C-alpha positions in Angstrom: -57.6 -4.0 111.6 -56.2 -5.5 108.1 -53.0 -7.0 109.8 -49.9 -8.5 107.4 -51.4 -11.7 106.0 -54.3 -9.2 104.8 -52.0 -6.4 103.2 -49.8 -9.4 101.6 -53.0 -10.5 100.4 -53.8 -7.8 98.8 -50.4 -7.1 97.2 -50.4 -10.1 95.6 -53.6 -9.5 93.8 -52.3 -5.9 93.2 -49.5 -7.5 90.4 -52.1 -7.3 87.7 -50.5 -3.3 87.7 -47.3 -3.8 87.3 -45.9 -2.6 83.9 -48.5 -0.2 84.0 -48.3 3.4 83.6 -50.3 5.7 86.0 -52.2 8.2 84.2 -53.7 10.2 87.0 -54.6 10.0 90.7 -57.9 11.6 91.9 -57.9 12.8 95.5 -61.6 13.1 96.7 -61.4 13.9 100.6 -58.0 14.8 101.6 -58.3 14.1 105.7 -56.7 10.9 105.9 -54.4 9.7 108.7 -51.7 11.9 106.7 -53.5 14.6 105.1 -53.8 13.5 101.2 -51.3 15.9 99.0 -52.8 16.1 95.3 -50.0 17.7 94.1 -47.2 15.2 95.3 -49.5 12.1 94.6 -49.8 13.3 90.9 -45.9 13.2 90.7 -46.5 9.5 89.8 -48.2 10.6 86.7 -46.4 9.5 83.4 -44.4 6.6 86.0 -44.2 3.1 85.1 -44.5 1.0 87.9 -41.9 -1.3 88.3 -43.2 -3.8 91.3 -45.9 -3.7 94.1 -43.7 -4.9 97.4 -45.4 -4.9 101.3 -43.4 -3.6 104.5 -44.9 -4.7 107.3 -48.3 -3.4 106.9 -47.0 -1.1 104.3 -47.8 -1.6 100.4 -45.4 -0.1 98.4 -46.0 0.5 95.0 -42.6 1.6 93.3 -42.3 3.4 90.2 -39.4 4.7 88.1 -38.7 7.6 90.1 -40.5 7.9 93.4 -43.0 5.5 95.6 -46.9 5.4 96.8 -47.1 4.0 99.9 -50.4 3.0 101.1 -51.2 1.7 104.7 -54.9 0.3 105.3 -55.5 1.5 109.1 -58.6 0.5 110.7 -60.8 -0.1 108.0 -58.8 0.8 104.6 -59.7 -1.2 101.7 -57.9 -1.2 98.2 -59.9 -2.8 95.6 -58.6 -3.1 91.8 -60.8 -2.7 88.9 -59.9 -3.0 85.1 -60.4 0.5 83.4 -63.3 -0.2 81.5 -65.2 -2.1 84.4 -65.0 0.7 87.2 -68.3 0.9 89.5 -69.9 4.0 90.5 -67.9 5.8 93.5 -69.6 5.3 96.8 -69.3 6.6 100.3 -65.5 7.1 101.8 -64.0 6.4 98.1 -61.1 9.0 98.9 -58.5 8.0 96.1 -58.1 6.5 92.6 -54.8 5.6 91.2 -55.4 5.6 87.3 -52.9 3.5 85.5 -53.4 2.8 81.2 -55.0 -0.5 82.4 -56.6 -0.6 85.5 -57.7 1.7 88.7 -57.0 1.0 92.2 -59.3 2.5 94.2 -58.6 3.3 98.2 -61.9 3.3 100.8 -61.8 4.2 104.0 -64.5 4.4 106.4 -62.5 5.7 109.7 -59.8 7.6 107.8 -57.1 6.1 109.6 -54.7 4.8 106.8 -52.9 6.9 104.5 -51.6 7.0 100.7 -48.4 9.2 100.8 -45.8 9.8 97.7 -42.3 9.6 98.5 -39.4 10.3 96.2 -37.6 7.6 98.1 -38.0 5.2 101.2 -35.2 6.2 103.1 -36.5 9.5 104.3 -39.9 8.0 105.4 -40.2 7.6 109.2 -42.9 5.2 109.5 -40.9 2.7 107.9 -37.3 3.7 109.3 -38.5 2.4 112.8 -39.9 -0.8 111.4 -38.0 -4.5 113.0 -37.3 -7.4 110.7 -40.3 -9.1 108.8 -41.2 -12.4 110.5 -40.5 -14.7 107.3 -36.8 -12.9 107.7 -33.3 -14.7 108.4 -32.9 -11.8 111.2 -36.1 -13.1 113.0 -35.3 -16.2 115.0 -35.0 -17.5 117.8 -31.9 -16.1 119.3 -33.3 -12.2 117.9 -36.2 -12.6 119.8 -35.0 -14.2 123.3 -32.3 -10.9 122.8 -35.3 -8.5 122.5 -37.7 -10.0 125.3 -35.2 -11.6 128.0 -34.7 -8.5 130.4 -38.3 -6.6 129.5 -41.1 -7.0 131.9 -43.8 -6.3 129.4 -46.3 -9.4 128.4 -45.0 -11.5 125.6 -48.0 -10.7 123.8 -47.2 -7.3 123.5 -43.9 -7.6 122.5 -44.6 -9.7 119.6 -47.1 -7.1 118.5 -44.4 -4.3 118.9 -43.4 -3.4 115.4 -39.7 -2.3 116.9 -39.2 -6.4 117.7 -41.2 -7.6 114.8 -43.6 -6.4 111.9 -47.1 -7.5 111.2 -47.9 -9.9 114.0 -50.9 -8.4 115.0 -53.7 -9.3 117.5 -55.2 -11.9 115.8 -52.0 -13.7 114.5 -50.5 -12.9 118.0 -53.3 -14.9 120.1 -53.3 -17.9 117.8 -49.6 -18.7 117.7 -49.6 -18.7 122.2 -51.7 -20.7 122.0 -50.5 -23.0 119.6 -47.2 -22.4 121.6 -48.8 -22.7 125.0 -47.6 -19.7 126.5 -49.8 -17.2 128.7 -50.2 -14.0 126.7 -49.8 -12.5 130.6 -46.2 -14.1 131.0 -43.8 -11.5 131.0 -40.9 -11.4 128.3 -38.1 -12.1 130.7 -39.8 -15.6 131.7 -39.9 -17.0 128.1 -37.4 -19.2 127.3 -34.9 -19.5 124.5 -36.0 -22.9 123.5 -39.6 -21.3 124.0 -38.2 -18.5 121.4 -37.6 -21.1 118.9 -41.4 -22.6 119.1 -42.7 -19.4 119.2 -41.0 -18.3 115.7 -41.7 -21.1 114.1 -45.7 -21.1 115.1 -45.3 -17.2 114.4 -44.3 -18.2 110.9 -46.6 -21.2 110.3 -49.8 -19.2 111.6 -49.2 -16.3 109.2 -48.1 -19.0 106.4 -51.5 -20.2 107.0 -53.2 -17.1 107.4 -51.8 -15.9 103.8 -53.2 -19.0 102.2 -57.0 -18.6 103.6 -56.7 -14.9 102.2 -56.4 -13.7 105.5 -59.3 -13.3 108.2 -62.4 -11.3 107.4 -63.9 -10.1 110.8 -65.8 -6.2 110.1 -64.7 -4.2 106.8 -61.8 -6.7 105.1 -61.5 -7.9 101.6 -59.1 -8.0 99.1 -57.5 -6.3 96.1 -60.6 -7.9 94.0 -63.3 -8.0 96.7 -62.9 -11.0 97.9 -63.4 -11.9 101.7 -60.8 -13.8 103.7 -61.8 -17.3 105.5 -58.8 -17.9 107.8 -61.2 -16.9 110.7 -63.0 -20.1 109.9 -59.8 -21.9 111.6 -59.2 -19.6 114.8 -58.6 -21.6 117.6 -59.0 -18.7 120.5 -59.7 -15.4 118.4 -63.0 -14.3 119.2 -64.2 -17.4 120.8 -64.4 -15.7 124.4 -66.4 -18.1 126.8 -66.5 -20.8 123.8 -65.1 -24.3 125.1 -61.4 -24.6 123.9 -60.8 -27.1 121.2 -58.1 -29.1 123.1 -59.7 -29.3 126.8 -62.8 -27.9 126.7 -62.0 -25.3 129.2 -63.7 -22.6 128.4 -61.7 -19.2 126.4 -60.9 -16.3 128.9 -61.1 -12.9 127.0 -59.2 -9.9 128.7 -58.0 -6.6 127.9 -54.0 -6.4 127.5 -52.4 -3.4 125.8 -55.6 -2.1 124.9 -56.6 -4.7 122.6 -59.0 -7.9 123.3 -57.0 -11.4 123.8 -58.1 -14.7 124.1 -56.4 -17.2 125.6 -57.4 -20.6 127.2 -56.3 -20.4 131.3 -55.8 -24.1 131.3 -53.6 -24.7 128.4 -51.4 -21.2 128.3 -49.2 -20.6 131.0 
């Protein structure tokens, strides 16, 4: 699933659309996570794109009188083409957002993503339940400690909880906890305030490096220009089950935690 670094990379690749005017929205297959509403999406027609932002793993196209919100789900891809250089339609090309200069094409093989039009953001439940962004001032050690200090849930699940902090997906939770020497199995109320200082800092560092690398391409992910990310080349534990830890040579352990595969070093992390 594309995580925050991948979505941020896509957002940056879409900035060429800012100042464009949307001319049409074409829906080819309406059955996504939320059924595509052609009538509502075409309310974007003739609207100028003012900016494109990201909230958690949602891409938000800000227009003069409304918003288009895109979530990539498990396998969604957003590709931006110049209007005179658009390839033929392929399987799972569900939506085209056409402007005077570009075409944004949404492809989703598993159909867990969404493309939604809304006249305002405040009414959208999908955005209203989200915690702070990991790079925001609100996400600090004191805040994190207050959220986990009474919890008996494993710390990895807590930092992946979008109500606690958004965008720390499975890959980056595994990598951050390894760098902090904290086991993903440690329950929240056993993590100290000092460890929270380190964990907040490391999460921000890991996400920053991943964004700079264009994210991690493990299966379907490509950026808005169709390029692969390469942060997976830097993974210390994620996807490295039974391989030697790069610090102590102990085999990396893989477990199932919160319905996700988790990777950690049983020697380095406690």
